[in-house]
C-alpha positions in Angstrom: 145.6 26.7 68.7 143.2 26.1 68.9 143.3 24.4 68.9 140.1 24.8 66.9 138.9 21.3 67.2 138.9 20.3 70.8 137.1 22.3 73.5 137.5 20.1 76.6 139.9 22.8 78.0 142.7 22.5 75.4 145.9 23.7 77.1 146.8 25.4 73.8 143.7 27.6 74.2 145.8 29.4 76.8 149.3 29.0 75.5 148.4 30.5 72.1 147.5 33.7 73.9 151.0 34.3 75.2 152.7 37.2 73.5 155.6 39.6 74.1 155.1 43.0 75.6 155.7 44.9 72.4 156.5 43.8 68.9 160.1 44.6 67.9 161.4 44.7 71.5 164.2 42.4 72.6 163.2 39.3 74.5 165.1 36.6 76.3 166.2 33.7 74.1 164.9 31.3 76.6 162.2 31.4 79.3 161.0 28.9 81.8 157.9 29.3 84.0 154.4 28.2 84.8 151.1 28.7 82.9 147.8 28.6 84.8 144.3 29.2 83.5 140.6 28.5 83.9 138.1 28.2 81.1 134.5 27.3 80.1 134.3 25.4 76.9 132.1 23.0 74.9 133.1 19.3 75.1 133.6 19.0 71.3 132.5 20.9 68.2 128.7 21.6 68.2 128.4 19.8 71.6 125.3 20.2 73.7 127.3 20.5 76.9 130.0 22.8 78.2 132.0 22.7 81.4 134.5 24.7 83.4 138.0 23.5 84.2 141.4 24.7 85.2 145.0 23.7 84.4 148.6 24.4 85.5 151.4 23.5 83.2 155.1 24.2 82.7 155.8 27.1 80.4 158.7 27.1 77.9 159.6 29.8 75.4 162.6 29.5 73.0 163.2 32.2 70.3 165.8 30.7 68.1 166.2 31.7 64.5 164.8 28.4 63.2 163.5 26.3 66.1 161.0 28.2 68.3 158.5 27.6 71.1 156.4 30.7 71.4 152.8 32.1 71.0 152.4 30.6 67.5 153.2 27.0 68.4 154.4 24.6 71.2 157.3 23.8 69.0 157.9 24.9 65.4 160.5 25.2 62.7 160.4 28.5 61.0 161.3 27.9 57.3 160.7 31.4 55.9 160.5 34.6 57.9 160.3 38.2 56.6 158.4 41.3 57.6 155.2 40.3 55.8 155.6 36.5 55.2 156.2 33.5 57.4 156.1 29.8 56.7 156.6 27.3 59.5 155.9 23.7 60.5 154.5 23.5 64.0 153.0 21.2 66.7 150.2 21.9 69.1 147.7 19.9 71.1 144.7 19.6 73.4 143.5 17.6 76.3 141.2 14.6 76.3 137.4 14.5 77.1 135.6 11.8 79.1 132.6 10.7 77.1 130.8 9.5 80.3 130.6 13.1 81.4 128.6 14.0 78.3 125.0 12.8 77.9 125.2 12.5 74.1 128.4 10.5 74.1 127.9 8.4 77.2 129.0 4.8 76.6 131.2 5.8 73.6 135.0 5.9 73.5 136.6 8.9 75.1 138.0 11.7 73.0 141.7 11.3 73.6 144.5 13.8 73.7 145.0 15.4 70.2 148.1 16.6 68.5 148.1 18.7 65.4 151.2 18.9 63.1 151.8 20.6 59.8 152.7 23.7 57.9 151.3 27.2 58.4 151.6 30.2 56.0 151.1 33.7 57.4 150.9 36.7 55.1 150.5 40.3 56.2 148.1 41.7 53.6 147.8 45.2 55.0 149.3 47.4 57.7 147.0 50.0 59.1 149.4 51.8 61.4 152.7 51.2 63.2 151.2 48.6 65.5 148.2 47.4 63.5 148.1 44.8 60.7 145.8 42.4 58.9 147.1 38.8 58.5 145.9 35.9 56.3 146.8 32.6 57.9 146.6 29.3 56.0 147.4 26.3 58.3 147.1 22.6 57.2 147.3 20.0 60.0 147.6 16.3 60.3 145.7 15.3 63.5 146.7 12.4 65.8 145.1 11.1 69.0 146.7 9.3 71.8 145.8 7.7 75.1 149.5 7.8 76.1 149.9 4.1 75.2 149.1 4.3 71.5 149.0 6.9 68.7 146.4 7.0 65.9 146.1 9.2 62.9 142.7 10.8 62.9 142.7 12.8 59.7 143.4 16.3 58.4 142.3 19.8 59.2 142.5 23.2 57.3 141.5 26.5 58.9 142.1 29.6 56.8 141.8 32.8 59.0 141.8 36.5 58.4 142.8 38.5 61.5 143.2 42.1 62.7 146.0 42.4 65.2 147.2 45.4 67.2 150.5 44.9 69.1 150.3 47.9 71.4 146.7 48.5 72.1 146.0 51.9 73.8 149.8 52.2 74.4 149.6 49.6 77.1 151.9 47.0 75.5 148.8 44.7 75.1 148.4 42.6 72.0 144.8 42.3 70.8 143.7 40.0 68.0 140.3 39.6 66.3 140.1 36.8 63.8 137.5 35.1 61.7 138.2 31.6 60.3 136.5 28.7 58.5 137.3 25.1 59.5 137.3 22.1 57.2 138.1 18.5 58.1 138.3 15.3 56.1 136.0 12.4 56.6 138.3 10.6 59.0 138.4 13.5 61.4 134.7 14.2 61.1 134.1 10.5 62.0 136.2 11.0 65.2 133.6 13.6 66.4 130.3 12.6 64.8 130.3 8.9 63.8 128.1 6.5 65.7 129.0 2.9 65.0 126.3 0.2 65.3 127.7 -1.1 68.6 127.2 2.3 70.2 123.8 3.0 68.9 120.9 3.4 71.4 117.2 4.3 71.3 118.2 8.0 71.3 121.5 7.8 69.4 121.1 6.2 65.9 123.9 5.0 63.8 125.7 7.6 61.7 128.6 7.8 59.3 130.1 11.2 59.0 131.1 13.1 55.8 134.2 15.2 55.2 133.8 19.0 54.5 132.9 22.1 56.4 133.1 21.8 60.2 132.2 25.4 61.3 133.4 29.0 61.6 135.1 30.7 64.5 135.1 34.4 65.6 138.0 34.8 68.1 139.1 37.6 70.3 142.3 37.4 72.3 144.1 39.8 74.6 147.6 39.4 76.0 149.0 42.0 78.4 152.2 42.1 80.3 151.7 43.0 84.0 155.5 43.3 84.4 158.6 41.6 83.0 157.8 38.3 84.6 153.9 38.0 84.6 151.5 38.2 81.7 147.7 38.2 81.7 145.9 36.2 79.0 142.3 36.3 77.9 140.5 34.7 75.1 136.9 34.3 73.9 135.5 32.4 70.9 132.2 32.0 69.2 131.8 28.9 67.0 129.0 28.7 64.4 128.4 25.2 63.0 125.2 25.9 61.0 125.5 24.4 57.5 128.2 22.0 58.6 128.7 18.7 56.8 127.4 16.6 59.7 124.4 18.6 61.1 122.4 15.3 60.9 124.6 13.5 63.4 122.9 12.7 66.7 126.1 14.0 68.3 125.6 17.4 66.6 123.6 19.4 69.2 124.1 23.1 68.9 124.7 25.5 66.0 126.3 28.1 68.2 128.7 27.5 71.0 131.0 29.8 73.0 134.2 29.5 74.9 136.2 31.8 77.2 139.4 31.5 79.2 141.6 33.5 81.5 145.1 32.8 82.5 148.5 34.0 83.8 152.1 33.3 82.8 154.8 33.5 85.4 158.2 33.5 83.8 160.6 32.7 86.8 163.7 32.2 84.6 164.8 34.3 81.7 168.2 33.9 79.9 170.6 36.8 79.9 170.9 36.5 76.1 168.4 38.7 74.3 167.1 38.4 70.7 164.8 40.3 68.4 161.3 38.8 68.3 
């Protein structure tokens, strides 16, 4: 995930695109490899500046019956799993952003690494064909920030999403997903992005106290295609619309519409002999 909040090249922006070649096919219980990607993303929700970046990270996949690390979460516990219903508790995260690189936040504290933790309910409300379905996802997340020396709770996030997904697009083994979601955050989390305390106010950046509520909406397209048994191509693009958000009046709120795109590769250099059903 997203996730949905941070746009300073969140590594989860790429990892969430990883998917098996075909739904229902047996996969290795355990995989180890490398994830690399490039992206162009806004610095934070409704930011006035975007930038490109790249990242290379270790890649881990584990497909246990309960504990899993896969395309739906860095690490998660699957509490309920059936053909049309899944309930899990998962963890994901994103990278930090340097405020001095952003004109509107210059002189303010950096946006630290973020971690999101909480339950997610996924319900398949319709199946259009053998490979196609429509899902309703209802995640609720507690959000924490860290500079690697301390951890602070920053608030809560809810992001209901309706998504169309095809698991074998054009018979290529590619998984395509088109999703539309609304994002809501409590006052503490909105403060993290949009509050301007007195000590950081300037002639062009007045003081501001954020409100909880609607943060924005996201239209997301993702494509995950296996090139072979070891290498997978990842692509994702998002449009975020923040018009009508609770904190449009913040001096840190700059754009109603922002966009993000990323391209990556997974190289799975080790795969266990034991295979399991996805």
